[in-house]
C-alpha positions in Angstrom: 22.9 11.5 7.2 22.0 8.8 9.6 18.5 7.8 10.7 18.3 6.5 14.3 15.6 3.7 15.0 14.9 3.3 18.5 13.8 -0.4 19.4 13.3 -1.0 23.0 16.7 0.0 24.8 18.6 -0.5 21.5 19.4 2.2 18.8 20.0 1.1 15.2 21.7 3.6 12.9 21.0 3.5 9.2 23.0 5.8 6.7 20.4 7.0 4.3 19.5 10.2 2.3 15.9 9.4 1.5 12.9 7.2 2.7 10.2 5.4 0.7 7.1 5.2 2.8 4.2 2.8 2.1 0.7 4.1 2.5 -2.1 1.5 3.7 -1.3 0.0 7.0 1.8 2.1 7.4 0.5 5.7 7.3 -3.1 5.5 7.2 -5.6 2.7 8.6 -7.7 2.3 5.5 -9.6 -0.9 6.3 -12.9 1.1 6.8 -12.4 2.7 3.4 -12.0 -0.8 1.8 -14.9 -2.2 3.8 -17.4 0.5 2.8 -16.4 0.5 -1.1 -16.5 -3.4 -1.1 -19.7 -3.3 0.5 -21.3 -1.0 -2.0 -19.7 -3.0 -5.0 -21.1 -6.3 -3.6 -24.5 -4.7 -3.2 -24.5 -3.5 -6.8 -23.6 -7.1 -8.0 -26.3 -8.5 -5.7 -23.7 -10.7 -4.0 -23.5 -11.6 -0.3 -21.8 -9.3 2.1 -18.2 -9.8 3.2 -17.2 -9.9 6.9 -15.1 -6.6 7.2 -12.5 -8.5 9.5 -11.5 -10.6 6.5 -10.5 -7.6 4.4 -7.4 -6.9 6.4 -6.1 -10.2 5.1 -6.7 -9.4 1.5 -5.2 -6.0 1.0 -1.7 -5.0 0.0 -1.2 -6.5 -3.5 -3.2 -4.1 -5.4 -6.9 -3.6 -6.3 -7.4 -6.4 -8.9 -5.9 -8.9 -6.4 -8.1 -7.5 -3.6 -11.3 -7.8 -5.8 -10.3 -11.4 -7.0 -10.0 -12.4 -3.3 -13.3 -10.8 -2.4 -15.2 -12.3 -5.3 -13.8 -15.7 -4.7 -14.6 -15.7 -1.1 -18.3 -14.5 -1.5 -18.9 -16.9 -4.4 -17.8 -19.7 -2.0 -19.9 -18.2 0.7 -22.9 -18.4 -1.7 -22.2 -22.1 -2.4 -21.0 -21.5 -6.0 -19.3 -24.7 -7.3 -15.5 -24.6 -6.6 -14.6 -25.7 -10.1 -16.6 -22.8 -11.8 -15.4 -20.1 -9.5 -12.2 -18.9 -11.3 -14.3 -18.4 -14.5 -17.2 -16.6 -12.4 -14.6 -14.3 -10.7 -13.0 -13.5 -14.3 -16.6 -12.8 -15.6 -17.5 -10.5 -12.7 -14.2 -8.7 -12.4 -14.6 -6.0 -15.0 -18.0 -4.9 -13.5 -16.7 -5.2 -9.8 -13.6 -3.1 -10.7 -15.7 -0.5 -12.2 -18.2 -0.2 -9.5 -15.4 -0.5 -6.7 -13.4 2.3 -8.2 -16.5 4.6 -8.4 -17.5 3.9 -4.9 -13.9 4.2 -3.5 -13.4 7.5 -5.0 -16.5 8.8 -3.6 -15.7 7.7 0.0 -11.8 7.8 0.0 -10.6 8.9 3.4 -13.9 9.2 5.1 -13.7 5.9 6.9 -9.9 5.9 7.6 -7.4 7.5 10.1 -3.9 8.4 10.4 -2.0 6.0 12.8 -0.7 7.6 15.9 2.8 9.4 15.3 2.7 9.3 11.5 2.3 13.2 10.9 4.7 14.2 13.5 7.2 11.5 12.7 7.2 12.3 8.9 7.5 16.1 9.7 10.5 15.4 11.8 12.2 13.3 9.3 11.7 15.9 6.6 12.8 18.8 8.9 15.9 16.8 9.5 16.8 16.8 5.8 15.5 13.3 4.9 13.9 13.2 1.4 10.5 11.3 1.3 8.7 9.5 -1.4 5.4 7.7 -1.1 5.1 4.3 -3.0 2.0 2.1 -2.6 0.2 -0.6 -4.6 -3.0 1.5 -4.3 -3.9 3.2 -7.6 -2.3 6.6 -8.1 -5.6 8.5 -8.1 -6.6 7.0 -4.8 -3.2 7.6 -3.4 -3.1 11.4 -4.3 -6.7 12.1 -3.0 -6.0 10.1 0.2 -2.7 11.9 1.1 -4.5 15.2 0.4 -7.4 14.3 2.7 -5.1 13.4 5.5 -2.8 16.4 5.1 0.3 14.4 4.0 0.6 15.4 0.3 3.2 18.3 1.0 5.6 15.8 2.8 6.6 13.9 -0.4 8.8 14.7 -3.3 7.6 11.8 -5.3 4.2 9.9 -5.2 3.7 6.5 -7.1 0.9 4.1 -7.1 0.3 0.6 -8.1 -0.5 1.7 -11.7 2.6 3.9 -12.0 5.0 1.1 -13.1 4.8 -2.2 -15.0 4.9 -4.1 -11.8 3.9 -3.7 -8.1 5.6 -4.5 -4.8 7.0 -7.1 -4.0 8.6 -6.6 -7.3 11.6 -4.2 -6.8 10.9 -2.0 -9.8 8.8 0.6 -7.9 11.5 1.1 -5.5 14.3 1.3 -7.9 12.4 3.7 -10.2 11.6 5.9 -7.1 15.3 6.0 -6.3 16.0 7.1 -9.8 13.3 9.9 -9.4 14.8 11.0 -6.2 18.4 10.8 -7.4 19.4 8.4 -4.6 21.0 4.9 -4.4 18.8 2.0 -3.1 21.6 1.3 -0.4 21.0 4.8 1.0 17.1 4.8 0.6 15.1 3.4 3.5 11.9 1.5 2.8 9.2 2.1 5.5 6.3 -0.2 5.3 4.0 -2.8 7.1 4.2 -5.9 5.2 6.3 -8.8 3.5 5.6 -6.9 0.2 7.6 -3.9 1.4 10.4 -6.1 2.8 10.7 -8.4 -0.3 10.7 -5.3 -2.7 13.3 -3.7 -0.4 15.7 -6.6 -0.2 15.4 -7.3 -3.9 16.2 -3.6 -4.6 19.0 -3.4 -2.2 17.3 -0.9 0.3 17.3 -1.1 4.0 13.8 -1.7 5.5 12.0 -1.0 8.6 8.5 -2.4 9.2 5.8 -1.0 11.6 4.2 -3.5 13.7 0.5 -2.4 13.6 -0.1 -2.8 9.8 -1.8 -5.6 7.8 0.9 -7.9 6.4 -2.0 -10.1 5.0 -3.0 -11.1 8.5 0.4 -12.6 9.3 2.9 -11.3 12.0 5.7 -9.1 10.7 8.2 -10.5 13.2 9.1 -13.3 10.8 9.6 -11.1 7.8 13.2 -10.2 8.4 13.3 -6.4 8.4 16.3 -4.3 9.7 14.1 -3.3 12.5 10.4 -3.2 13.6 8.9 -0.1 15.2 5.6 0.7 16.9 5.4 4.2 15.6 7.0 6.3 12.9 7.9 8.8 15.5 10.6 6.3 16.7 12.7 7.4 13.6 15.1 10.3 14.2 17.5 12.0 11.9 20.8 12.3 13.7 
């Protein structure tokens, strides 16, 4: 089948059987959840608060990377000696991770919202016969509960998190394993995401890739990433 991507006055046709969809920054704006769980974790550790605006630049590479980035920033903010910061981060990380996970599970979905057009767009793709999978660097337990909270869980045949495989995006392994689970070929499986992580994984796996313009992408513009197309809403995708 063909998925039509409308970009301005142009229409791009991609011959695909399935789509792999990212979660944070693609389907759900989760910065509020991240900010709340991080704020509670930092308070537990008696560390300075973090400006929520900075979190958008840190998400997308998994929980451990996020917390390492947060801890390094707040330690610098507190005047911790630069040479000692890596050791301090490593020492704090196990406790920070445990506290963060406890808080995140408690508030998951309460401070986040679906982006406009996500539910309608995915429902239309599925109704058109496109098979859907969700692949994210978010831990699987967080992923499943968030999809359920936002009414999306029934749309996906397969759901994989950052702890489902040996590596995370931008490594291509999660996409390749998802294609295996779906029984599709990478060349006919669209990657739909919001960041360079998604694009790099897709290119390495041999998948076509479409990125949304409203996501996080580590604080950088997606225009230079090199996707097959950029869209402002998932509702711009049509099965034809």
